[in-house]
Backbone bond lengths (Angstrom), bond angles and torsions (degrees), N, CA, C in turn:
res aa  C-N    CA-C-N  psi(-1)  N-CA   C-N-CA  omega(-1)  CA-C   N-CA-C  phi
1 X - - - 1.473 - - 1.532 107.28 -
2 X 1.284 116.45 137.52 1.459 121.31 -179.49 1.508 111.34 -81.41
3 X 1.312 116.85 159.11 1.472 123.64 179.38 1.517 109.87 -70.21
4 X 1.321 117.13 114.72 1.476 119.78 -178.70 1.516 113.64 -59.71
5 X 1.352 115.01 -24.98 1.481 118.87 177.54 1.499 113.38 -63.98
6 X 1.296 117.34 -21.35 1.478 121.46 177.11 1.506 113.65 -90.93
7 X 1.345 116.24 1.88 1.489 119.74 173.38 1.502 108.51 -64.74
8 X 1.346 115.60 135.58 1.459 120.03 -175.75 1.513 111.57 -123.32
9 X 1.318 114.87 150.78 1.460 120.14 172.68 1.541 109.53 -91.48
10 X 1.308 117.31 9.86 1.435 122.94 -177.56 1.524 112.35 99.87
11 X 1.350 115.39 -11.88 1.441 120.70 179.16 1.530 111.59 -123.46
12 X 1.331 115.78 -45.75 1.464 121.52 -176.95 1.513 109.96 -136.90
13 X 1.349 115.06 148.61 1.474 118.54 172.06 1.537 109.56 -87.48
14 X 1.333 115.70 166.13 1.451 119.51 173.01 1.513 110.16 -57.21
15 X 1.331 117.35 -42.64 1.491 120.48 -178.74 1.525 109.96 -58.47
16 X 1.355 117.85 -43.89 1.456 120.77 179.69 1.544 110.80 -63.14
17 X 1.334 115.58 -42.49 1.467 118.65 -178.00 1.518 110.76 -67.12
18 X 1.320 118.47 -38.21 1.457 120.49 174.61 1.522 112.58 -62.57
19 X 1.326 116.40 -41.80 1.470 119.25 176.66 1.532 110.95 -60.60
20 X 1.311 116.36 -39.30 1.455 119.83 177.88 1.515 111.08 -65.65
21 X 1.337 117.81 -44.08 1.465 123.00 -179.38 1.546 110.52 -62.08
22 X 1.341 115.11 -43.18 1.452 119.10 178.38 1.527 111.81 -62.54
23 X 1.341 116.83 -48.35 1.478 120.98 179.32 1.513 111.77 -61.61
24 X 1.370 117.14 -43.20 1.459 120.71 -179.83 1.528 110.87 -64.94
25 X 1.332 117.97 -39.90 1.481 119.18 -178.57 1.518 110.20 -69.38
26 X 1.308 118.06 -40.75 1.452 119.38 177.37 1.524 110.26 -61.52
27 X 1.318 117.94 -41.50 1.478 122.51 179.55 1.535 109.06 -64.10
28 X 1.325 116.68 -46.92 1.485 118.75 178.38 1.546 111.57 -59.92
29 X 1.340 115.63 -44.05 1.438 119.02 178.14 1.542 112.63 -58.18
30 X 1.328 115.44 -40.65 1.469 119.39 179.56 1.496 110.48 -64.13
31 X 1.321 118.42 -40.84 1.482 121.94 179.82 1.516 110.23 -67.63
32 X 1.326 116.97 -44.83 1.472 120.23 179.33 1.512 110.48 -64.06
33 X 1.344 117.26 -41.99 1.450 121.13 179.87 1.522 111.72 -61.06
34 X 1.301 117.13 -35.46 1.506 120.57 -179.55 1.510 111.05 -69.90
35 X 1.339 118.37 -17.41 1.461 122.13 -175.13 1.535 115.65 -113.56
36 X 1.340 117.13 -0.64 1.422 120.41 -173.99 1.539 112.49 -128.76
37 X 1.317 116.91 164.95 1.477 118.35 178.34 1.529 113.91 -58.69
38 X 1.297 116.24 152.19 1.493 122.48 177.87 1.551 106.29 -56.33
39 X 1.319 114.27 136.68 1.435 121.47 176.58 1.537 114.32 97.15
40 X 1.305 117.84 -12.31 1.485 120.79 178.89 1.507 109.98 -68.70
41 X 1.317 117.27 -39.93 1.453 122.00 172.62 1.537 105.38 -100.99
42 X 1.314 115.75 134.04 1.482 118.02 -172.56 1.527 109.07 -145.42
43 X 1.328 115.29 166.49 1.474 122.47 173.61 1.527 107.80 -146.67
44 X 1.312 114.64 149.79 1.482 119.89 -179.67 1.507 108.45 -154.33
45 X 1.317 117.33 146.50 1.444 120.65 174.07 1.516 110.93 -88.22
46 X 1.348 117.40 -7.44 1.460 121.54 179.07 1.524 111.32 -121.75
47 X 1.336 115.46 143.94 1.487 121.19 171.81 1.506 107.03 -71.29
48 X 1.331 116.93 171.20 1.490 120.28 -178.33 1.513 112.76 -60.28
49 X 1.342 118.06 -27.25 1.463 120.85 -178.63 1.562 112.48 -89.93
50 X 1.336 115.04 6.04 1.460 120.00 179.75 1.502 115.78 88.35
51 X 1.313 117.17 -6.25 1.474 120.54 176.33 1.497 111.49 -76.07
52 X 1.305 116.54 163.83 1.438 122.59 -179.47 1.511 109.96 -147.06
53 X 1.342 114.37 160.24 1.488 120.45 171.21 1.503 105.89 -111.39
54 X 1.318 117.20 118.93 1.448 120.41 -177.84 1.516 111.76 -55.50
55 X 1.313 116.21 129.66 1.448 121.24 178.50 1.519 115.24 87.49
56 X 1.334 116.99 4.13 1.442 121.89 -175.39 1.541 111.02 -135.01
57 X 1.321 116.11 155.51 1.478 122.80 169.75 1.528 107.93 -131.94
58 X 1.326 114.40 166.21 1.456 119.76 179.11 1.545 107.98 -106.46
59 X 1.310 116.62 135.44 1.469 119.79 175.52 1.530 105.69 -128.03
60 X 1.340 115.64 142.37 1.436 117.99 -176.59 1.528 114.12 -149.65
61 X 1.294 112.77 161.13 1.469 124.14 171.68 1.507 105.28 -113.72
62 X 1.288 118.02 127.34 1.460 122.28 177.78 1.537 112.22 81.17
63 X 1.299 113.65 150.65 1.474 120.05 -179.63 1.525 113.35 -121.70
64 X 1.324 115.97 -24.06 1.473 121.46 -175.01 1.533 110.22 -78.03
65 X 1.319 116.51 146.33 1.460 119.11 172.68 1.545 111.02 -54.28
66 X 1.320 116.17 138.07 1.449 121.94 179.01 1.492 114.71 89.51
67 X 1.342 118.16 -7.93 1.486 120.01 177.80 1.491 113.36 -122.05
68 X 1.321 118.35 -9.49 1.473 120.92 -174.90 1.511 113.25 -66.34
69 X 1.330 114.22 137.50 1.476 123.27 170.34 1.529 102.76 -128.96
70 X 1.319 117.21 115.26 1.471 120.22 -176.48 1.527 111.35 -132.83
71 X 1.314 114.11 151.72 1.463 121.24 173.50 1.517 108.10 -143.41
72 X 1.320 115.57 146.42 1.453 119.89 166.66 1.510 105.78 -80.47
73 X 1.324 115.48 135.77 1.448 122.46 -176.83 1.533 108.31 -123.81
74 X 1.338 117.77 145.14 1.464 118.96 178.03 1.507 111.67 -64.83
75 X 1.300 116.96 136.67 1.452 121.49 -177.99 1.522 110.90 -58.47
76 X 1.305 118.16 -21.90 1.487 122.37 174.78 1.490 112.57 -62.02
77 X 1.332 117.40 -18.71 1.492 122.09 179.64 1.531 113.09 -97.03
78 X 1.328 117.47 1.90 1.463 122.75 -179.74 1.543 112.91 -50.78
79 X 1.322 115.04 -50.37 1.520 120.17 -177.72 1.542 109.91 -62.68
80 X 1.347 117.14 -27.09 1.482 119.43 179.92 1.518 110.74 -70.24
81 X 1.360 117.14 -10.41 1.481 120.63 179.78 1.514 111.83 -112.41
82 X 1.338 116.68 14.58 1.471 121.16 -178.25 1.548 112.91 -62.08
83 X 1.320 117.20 -17.29 1.455 119.91 179.28 1.556 110.17 -61.67
84 X 1.350 116.35 -19.52 1.468 117.99 175.55 1.504 111.00 -67.72
85 X 1.338 117.82 -28.10 1.428 121.19 176.79 1.492 115.51 86.22
86 X 1.307 118.09 -40.45 1.459 121.60 179.85 1.530 109.82 -133.65
87 X 1.310 113.71 170.36 1.442 118.78 172.95 1.521 107.64 -124.60
88 X 1.315 115.98 150.37 1.461 121.55 171.61 1.519 108.15 -74.08
89 X 1.317 116.64 139.21 1.455 119.04 173.88 1.515 110.42 -56.43
90 X 1.341 115.94 -41.32 1.465 122.27 177.68 1.539 108.43 -140.61
91 X 1.322 114.25 152.85 1.436 119.96 175.53 1.532 110.55 -67.95
92 X 1.319 117.89 154.31 1.467 119.99 175.88 1.553 108.93 -60.78
93 X 1.325 116.42 159.26 1.461 120.15 175.02 1.516 109.67 -54.61
94 X 1.295 117.06 128.86 1.454 123.46 -178.94 1.550 109.52 -68.20
95 X 1.331 116.40 130.85 1.480 120.52 -177.88 1.539 113.23 -88.26
96 X 1.343 116.16 7.35 1.458 119.29 178.00 1.510 116.32 80.75
97 X 1.339 116.85 12.00 1.454 119.58 -176.18 1.535 110.74 -63.07
98 X 1.334 112.32 148.59 1.481 122.31 177.39 1.473 110.66 -101.48
99 X 1.319 116.63 173.41 1.481 120.33 173.04 1.508 111.74 -58.10
100 X 1.324 116.62 -39.49 1.473 119.76 176.57 1.529 112.76 -63.18
101 X 1.322 117.13 -39.77 1.460 121.17 175.30 1.521 110.70 -59.15
102 X 1.343 115.73 -44.36 1.471 119.87 -178.44 1.520 110.21 -60.84
103 X 1.309 117.93 -41.93 1.477 121.22 178.48 1.519 109.06 -60.57
104 X 1.319 119.16 -45.06 1.448 121.83 177.71 1.504 112.57 -63.69
105 X 1.301 117.12 -42.92 1.485 120.51 -179.98 1.526 111.71 -66.89
106 X 1.329 116.80 -35.92 1.444 120.04 176.64 1.534 112.18 -62.98
107 X 1.300 115.95 -28.56 1.480 120.49 179.41 1.522 113.78 -62.07
108 X 1.355 116.58 -21.07 1.452 117.78 -179.79 1.500 113.26 -70.96
109 X 1.347 117.64 -9.10 1.448 121.90 179.42 1.553 112.29 -92.26
110 X 1.336 115.82 7.78 1.478 119.74 178.83 1.507 109.99 -69.50
């Protein structure tokens, strides 16, 4: 079976698009962090319940229900987020947001 990450739409592979999404989210987080109170942008290697996904961490904007924008990020990108300075012991309680919710919440940055 071939690597699905190398599947292409004729222009980009899934792997390329994920790299773009990761870089764009880190850049957005850095901009938001520069403009908001400490702790609004966060990162953690553990979910709120203490569980983890090996090789991944969670990064998010906002902690309150209804405002969270979160993504799992490859642990290889941890150092790219060192500008945060610290990590949360655990991620905030997940508010149940869906991918569609994230798209709507991202629109507030227009």
